[in-house]
C-alpha positions in Angstrom: -23.6 -32.7 -28.0 -25.3 -35.5 -26.0 -28.5 -33.6 -25.6 -28.5 -32.4 -29.2 -28.4 -36.0 -30.3 -31.3 -36.8 -27.9 -33.4 -34.0 -29.3 -32.7 -35.0 -32.9 -33.6 -38.6 -32.2 -36.7 -37.5 -30.3 -37.8 -35.2 -33.1 -37.3 -37.8 -35.8 -39.1 -40.4 -33.7 -41.8 -38.3 -32.1 -44.6 -40.2 -33.9 -43.0 -43.6 -33.6 -42.0 -43.3 -29.9 -45.3 -43.5 -28.2 -45.4 -45.0 -24.7 -42.8 -47.7 -24.5 -42.6 -47.3 -20.7 -45.2 -46.3 -18.1 -44.6 -42.8 -16.7 -43.4 -44.2 -13.4 -41.1 -46.7 -15.1 -39.6 -44.0 -17.3 -38.9 -41.8 -14.3 -37.1 -44.7 -12.6 -35.0 -45.2 -15.7 -34.0 -41.6 -15.8 -32.1 -42.2 -12.5 -29.4 -43.7 -14.9 -28.0 -40.8 -16.8 -26.4 -43.2 -19.2 -29.8 -44.7 -20.2 -29.8 -43.0 -23.6 -33.1 -44.6 -24.7 -34.9 -43.4 -21.6 -33.7 -39.8 -22.1 -34.6 -39.9 -25.8 -38.1 -41.1 -24.9 -38.4 -38.4 -22.3 -37.5 -35.8 -24.9 -40.0 -37.3 -27.3 -42.7 -37.1 -24.7 -42.1 -33.7 -23.2 -39.9 -31.8 -25.6 -42.7 -30.2 -27.6 -44.5 -29.3 -24.3 -41.4 -27.5 -23.0 -40.6 -25.9 -26.4 -44.2 -24.6 -26.9 -44.3 -23.0 -23.5 -41.0 -21.3 -24.2 -42.4 -20.1 -27.5 -45.6 -18.7 -25.8 -43.2 -16.8 -23.5 -41.8 -15.0 -26.6 -38.5 -16.9 -27.1 -37.2 -17.5 -30.6 -37.1 -21.1 -32.0 -33.4 -21.6 -31.4 -33.8 -20.3 -27.8 -36.7 -22.7 -27.3 -34.5 -25.6 -28.3 -31.9 -24.3 -25.8 -34.6 -24.3 -23.1 -35.3 -28.0 -23.8 -31.6 -28.7 -23.4 -31.4 -26.7 -20.2 -34.3 -28.6 -18.7 -32.7 -31.9 -19.6 -29.4 -30.8 -18.1 -31.2 -29.7 -14.9 -32.9 -33.1 -14.7 -29.6 -35.0 -15.1 -28.4 -33.3 -12.0 -31.5 -34.2 -10.0 -32.4 -37.7 -11.3 -29.4 -39.9 -10.3 -30.5 -42.0 -7.4 -34.0 -40.7 -7.7 -36.9 -42.8 -6.5 -40.4 -41.7 -7.4 -42.7 -41.0 -4.5 -46.1 -39.6 -5.6 -46.9 -38.7 -2.0 -44.3 -35.9 -2.2 -45.9 -34.2 -5.1 -46.5 -34.5 -8.8 -43.8 -34.7 -11.4 -45.9 -32.3 -13.5 -45.4 -29.6 -10.9 -41.6 -30.3 -10.7 -41.2 -30.2 -14.5 -43.3 -27.0 -14.6 -41.0 -25.3 -12.1 -37.8 -26.4 -13.9 -39.2 -25.3 -17.2 -40.3 -21.9 -16.1 -37.0 -21.3 -14.4 -35.2 -22.4 -17.6 -37.3 -20.0 -19.7 -36.6 -17.1 -17.2 -32.9 -17.7 -17.2 -32.7 -18.1 -20.9 -34.6 -14.8 -21.3 -32.2 -13.1 -18.9 -29.2 -14.6 -20.7 -30.1 -12.6 -23.8 -28.7 -9.6 -21.9 -25.4 -11.3 -21.3 -23.8 -14.7 -20.4 -25.5 -16.2 -17.4 -24.4 -19.5 -16.0 -27.2 -22.1 -15.7 -25.7 -23.8 -12.6 -28.1 -24.3 -9.8 -31.3 -24.1 -11.9 -32.4 -27.5 -10.9 -31.9 -26.9 -7.2 -34.3 -24.0 -7.3 -37.1 -26.4 -8.0 -36.1 -28.4 -4.9 -38.4 -31.4 -4.4 -41.4 -32.6 -6.5 -43.7 -31.2 -3.8 -42.4 -27.7 -4.2 -45.0 -25.0 -4.8 -44.9 -23.6 -8.3 -46.4 -20.3 -9.5 -49.7 -20.4 -11.4 -49.1 -20.1 -15.1 -52.0 -20.3 -17.5 -49.7 -20.8 -20.5 -48.2 -23.9 -18.9 -51.6 -25.3 -18.0 -52.9 -24.7 -21.5 -49.9 -26.4 -23.1 -50.1 -29.3 -20.6 -53.7 -30.0 -21.7 -52.6 -29.7 -25.3 -49.8 -32.1 -24.6 -52.1 -34.8 -23.3 -54.5 -34.3 -26.3 -51.6 -34.7 -28.7 -50.4 -37.8 -26.9 -53.8 -39.3 -26.9 -54.3 -38.5 -30.6 -51.2 -40.6 -31.5 -53.1 -43.6 -30.1 -56.3 -42.5 -32.0 -54.3 -42.5 -35.2 -53.4 -46.2 -34.6 -56.7 -47.4 -33.3 -59.2 -45.7 -35.7 -59.5 -45.9 -39.5 -58.4 -42.9 -41.6 -62.1 -42.4 -42.7 -63.2 -42.2 -39.1 -60.5 -39.8 -38.3 -61.3 -37.6 -41.3 -65.0 -37.6 -40.2 -64.0 -36.6 -36.7 -61.6 -33.9 -38.0 -64.1 -32.3 -40.4 -67.2 -32.5 -38.2 -65.9 -32.3 -34.6 -62.8 -30.1 -35.1 -63.5 -28.0 -38.2 -67.2 -27.6 -37.4 -68.4 -28.8 -40.8 -72.0 -29.8 -41.3 -72.6 -33.5 -40.7 -74.3 -33.9 -44.1 -71.5 -32.1 -45.9 -69.0 -34.3 -44.1 -70.9 -37.5 -44.9 -71.2 -36.5 -48.6 -67.5 -35.6 -48.9 -66.3 -38.9 -47.4 -69.0 -41.2 -48.8 -70.5 -42.0 -45.5 -74.0 -41.8 -44.0 -74.7 -39.0 -41.5 -75.1 -41.7 -38.8 -71.6 -43.0 -39.5 -70.3 -39.4 -39.0 -72.1 -39.1 -35.7 -70.7 -42.5 -34.6 -67.1 -41.7 -35.6 -67.3 -38.5 -33.5 -68.8 -40.3 -30.5 -66.4 -43.2 -30.5 -63.3 -41.0 -30.9 -64.4 -38.4 -28.3 -65.1 -41.3 -25.9 -61.7 -42.9 -26.5 -59.9 -39.5 -26.2 -61.6 -38.8 -22.9 -60.5 -42.2 -21.6 -57.0 -41.9 -22.8 -56.4 -38.5 -21.3 -57.9 -39.7 -18.0 -55.5 -42.7 -18.0 -52.5 -40.5 -18.8 -53.3 -38.0 -16.1 -53.9 -40.8 -13.5 -50.6 -42.5 -14.5 -48.7 -39.3 -13.7 -49.9 -39.5 -10.1 
């Protein structure tokens, strides 16, 4: 029930809960299993990433939600007393290992009841080697883009974002985009350039912060 509450809060606040803590600060707070706000923020940050990877692996929506819970449960067993040491490896690699194991075990569980005990220990330390997985890597890149776009929604006007969406994402002609939005072609070019530049900087900052 505790984790279902966290997932519901994270889902409802996914747009509002942006980056209240730095990545390192958030990991430190997770050492306290009773820090409800920290776990809610973690679920808001990484819940969609975990869920989308599970969906790409062929799990049904309800099973994908269960995978998110399984990952949170595994982390609660690992995080108490945890101290982040980037020299031992990246948190991304650890989260990838725990997530892929959770997906594997949840898939196997469809054939019968399988206990999830020990799932977290399989990942061992943050520096543990993890199998290459293109689906995870793709979702990780998409995760960073989604996170960066939340900041873009705050920092740029709706008109600039519409111009960027139509021209840069949908591939519309610059003149058609300008006419539809009541802008000049140069303004469309500028909106695309500013947002792409900011997106690149945001993603670089996010990746660097993760160590």
